[in-house]
N, C-alpha and C positions, 0 to 999 in steps of 0.2 A: 504494500500500500504506500504509494509515493505521493501522489498529488492530492490537492484539496478536492478537485472535482471527483476523482476516483473514490475518495473517502465519502463524499456526500452521496454519491450513487450507491455505495455499499450501505450507508446508513438508511437510505430510502428502502433498500431491499430488506434490511432488518425490521424497519417499521411495518413493511407489508407482512412479514411473518407474525409480528405482534398483533396487528389488526385482524389477521386471518384467524387468530385465536379468540377473538371477541365472541361472546355468546349473543346470538341474535335474539334469544328469549330475554336476556337481561336488557338489551338495547330497547326492545319493544316495551318492556315494563316501564322503562324511563320515559319513553315516548308517550305511553298511556297516562303517566302521571302529569306530563306537561299538557296533554290534551284535556285532562280533567281540570287543571288550573284554568285553562283558557275558557272551557265550558262554564265553569263556576265563577268566573270573574275574580279569581284569586291572584295573588302576587307570587313571583318567583324571586328567591334570593340566592346568590351564589357566595360561596366562602372557600377560601384556601389560604395557604401561606406561601411566601417566597415566589419563585418563578411560576409555580402552579397557579398562584393567584392571578398573575398576568394573563394566563390562558383562560381562566374562568371569567375574567373581565371581558375578554373578547366574546365569550359565549353570552354573557348578559347583554352585550351590545347587539348581538345577532338576534336574541330573543326580542329585544325592544324593536328592532327593525321589522320583525314578523308581526308585531302588535301586542306582545306580552307586556305586562307591567313587571319589569325585571330590575333588580337592584343588586349592588355589590355591598355585602356586609362591611361596615365601617366607613362607607362613603358618607359625606355630610348630607346628601339629599336622600338618604335611605329612610323610608317611613317605618312605622312600627310593624313588626311581624304579628300576624293574627291567626286565629284558628283556621285551619284549612289551607293556609299558605304552604308553599313548597320551598324547602331549603335543598339546594344541590351543592354538596361539598365534594371537594377533591383532595385526596391525601394519598400520595404514593404508598406511604408506610401504613396508613390506616390508623396512625397513632399521634397525629399532630395535635398537641394539647390545646392550642387556641381553637382549632376546628372542633375538638371534642366539647369544649365549653359552649360554643355557639350551638352545637347540635343539642346538647342537654337543654339549653334555654328554649330552642325552637320546639322541641318535643314537649316540654313542660307547658308551653302555650297552646299546644294542640295542633302543631303543624306536622307535615309529612317530611320525610328525609330520604334523599337519594345520595348514596355515596359512590364516587368513582375512585377506584383504588387499584393498586397492584395485587392486593391480597384480600382473601376472604376470611383470614384468620386474625381478626383484631376486634377489640371491643366496639369500635365504630362500625365495622362491617356487620357485626352481630346485631347492632341496634338499628340498622338501616331498614327502612320500609322497602327500598329497592337498592340492590347492589349491582354495579356494573364493574366487572373486573377487567383491567387492562393487563394482559399477561406478558409483562416484559421479559419473563424467563424464556420466552420463545424467540428472542432476538437473534440467537445464534452466537457467532463470535463477538468478542468484546470490541466495540468500536467507539463507545462513549460511555458516559455515566448512566447508571440505571435511572437517575432522576431525569436526565435529558431524554432517554427513551420514553419515559412515562409522559413527560410534558409534551413532546412532539406527537405522540400517539393520542394524547388527550385533545390536543388542538384539532387533529384530523377527525377524531370521533365527534367532538362537539360541533364542528362545522358541518359534518355530514348529518348529524341529528337535526341541525337547522334546516337543511334541504328537505329531509324527511317530513319535518313539521310543515314546511311551506306546501308540500304536496298534499299531505293529509288534511290540511286546513283549507285547501282549494285556492291558495294564494297563487300558485302556478300549476299548470298542467304538465308543462315540459320544462326541462332544465334550461332550454334556450330563453325562457322568459325571466330567469332569475335576476339578471342585472337590472332590468326595467322595474321589477317589483321592489328590489332592495333600494333603488334610488328614491322611492316614494318617501321613506323614513330615514334615509341616510343623512348623516351630518352635512350641512351645506354652509356652515360658517368655518371654513378652513382654507 
């Protein structure tokens, strides 16, 4: 492995192996939670720490562009979490303490909780209403950190979830319509 381009292509191949290991059933369960939120007029909150938080922020933005009331925990414009709202948290380890505290608060209020993680063997995973496991162990040879494998796979998964939501909600019929639809609610002060 010599060049940057070659490494990047190898990383892309490893991400394909990881994503190939995703459970379609788990992904569908998460999609159903999001459809419930939309149907019931509830809010979606996302939470994570570190670089994973940056990925979840992009997902909250995509949800907003689709028409969800979506928020990032700790942002100054985040409203109160209420019964029936949905918290989607991401934690590679499934043991991020700040995420665990947020989850406990959301569950105490009466919200639902989706966890996206590398593991199904953690207290957070066991307490989740829906668990989506990103199996970074399938990556093959070591090309980067496990954290990077998780974050990059998480981004691809969340963006693909956005497309699935647009199709299920009837926002688009064909992928060729996606740019026109997103432009409707896309930021225009930039």
